C-alpha positions in Angstrom: 0.1 0.0 -0.1 1.6 3.2 -1.0 0.1 6.7 -0.6 1.1 10.2 0.2 -1.0 12.2 2.7 -1.1 15.9 2.9 -2.9 17.9 5.4 -3.4 21.5 4.5 -5.5 23.3 7.3 -8.9 21.5 7.2 -8.2 19.7 3.9 -7.0 16.2 3.4 -5.4 15.2 0.3 -4.9 11.5 0.0 -2.8 10.4 -3.1 -2.8 6.8 -3.9 0.2 5.5 -5.5 -0.8 2.0 -6.2 -1.8 1.0 -9.9 -4.6 -1.5 -8.5 -6.9 -1.0 -5.5 -8.2 -4.6 -4.9 -9.5 -6.5 -1.9 -6.2 -7.0 0.0 -5.2 -3.5 -0.2 -8.6 -2.0 0.2 -8.8 -2.9 3.8 -5.8 -1.0 4.5 -7.1 2.1 2.8 -10.4 1.6 4.7 -8.4 1.7 8.1 -6.6 4.9 7.0 -9.7 6.6 5.9 -11.4 5.9 9.2 -8.5 7.8 10.7 -8.5 10.9 8.5 -12.2 11.2 7.5 -13.3 13.3 10.7 -15.5 16.2 11.4 -14.2 19.6 10.8 -12.7 19.1 7.3 -13.2 21.3 4.5 -13.0 18.4 2.1 -11.3 15.0 1.6 -9.5 14.6 -1.7 -8.6 11.3 -3.0 -6.2 11.5 -5.9 -6.9 8.3 -8.1 -4.4 9.6 -11.1 -2.0 6.8 -10.6 -4.7 4.1 -10.3 -5.5 1.8 -13.4 -8.2 -0.3 -12.0 -10.4 -0.9 -8.8 -12.4 -3.7 -7.6 -15.7 -3.7 -5.6 -13.6 -3.7 -2.3 -11.9 -0.6 -3.5 -15.1 0.9 -4.1 -16.2 0.0 -0.8 -13.2 1.9 0.8 -14.2 5.0 -1.2 -17.9 4.5 0.0 -16.4 4.4 3.6 -15.0 7.7 3.3 -18.3 9.0 2.0 -20.3 7.4 4.8 -17.9 8.8 7.5 -18.3 12.3 6.1 -21.8 12.6 4.6 -23.7 13.6 7.9 -21.3 16.5 8.3 -21.7 17.7 4.7 -18.3 17.2 3.9 -17.3 16.4 0.4 -15.4 13.4 -0.9 -13.5 14.7 -3.8 -12.0 12.3 -6.4 -9.4 13.5 -8.8 -7.8 11.9 -11.9 -10.1 9.1 -12.5 -9.7 7.3 -15.8 -12.6 6.5 -18.0 -12.9 3.0 -17.1 -13.1 3.8 -13.2 -15.6 6.5 -13.9 -17.6 4.3 -16.0 -17.8 1.7 -13.3 -18.6 4.3 -10.7 -21.5 5.2 -13.1 -22.6 1.8 -13.6 -22.6 1.1 -9.8 -24.6 4.2 -9.4 -22.1 5.5 -6.7 -20.8 8.4 -9.0 -23.2 11.0 -7.6 -21.8 10.7 -4.2 -18.7 12.2 -5.0 -17.4 15.5 -6.7 -14.8 15.0 -9.5 -11.9 16.9 -10.9 -9.6 16.0 -13.6 -6.4 17.2 -11.8 -5.4 17.8 -8.2 -4.7 21.5 -9.1 -8.3 21.9 -10.1 -9.8 20.6 -6.9 -7.2 22.7 -4.8 -8.4 25.9 -6.8 -11.9 25.2 -5.1 -11.1 23.7 -1.7 -7.8 25.2 -0.4 -8.5 28.5 1.2 -4.8 29.6 1.4 -4.8 29.2 -2.6 -7.8 31.0 -3.0 -6.7 33.8 -0.6 -3.8 34.5 -2.7 -5.9 35.0 -5.8 -8.1 37.8 -4.6 
């Protein structure tokens, strides 16, 4: 399991560095998501730009992050999904639960208050 975690004030950026998210690794991601998906966040950003494939257990990890934060109206933002992953999320009808951006920089423009403050 490889990832980079960055915290910017009340923003968590979780960059997954595995090409595949499958059942064995998904349980470890779930444990990490439980730790970091806490009230008080502005957003929880998951960068999938290096992920080529994901199975149902991997989608389960993403859903866990969503369930942890939905009662607090904290968005789970997914960046860098390829067409295959995005279409699988559409087929399984979980796509509407998340916000999507093509690149991490696009999501940061929306959710990083320090970045926004510098553009006024």
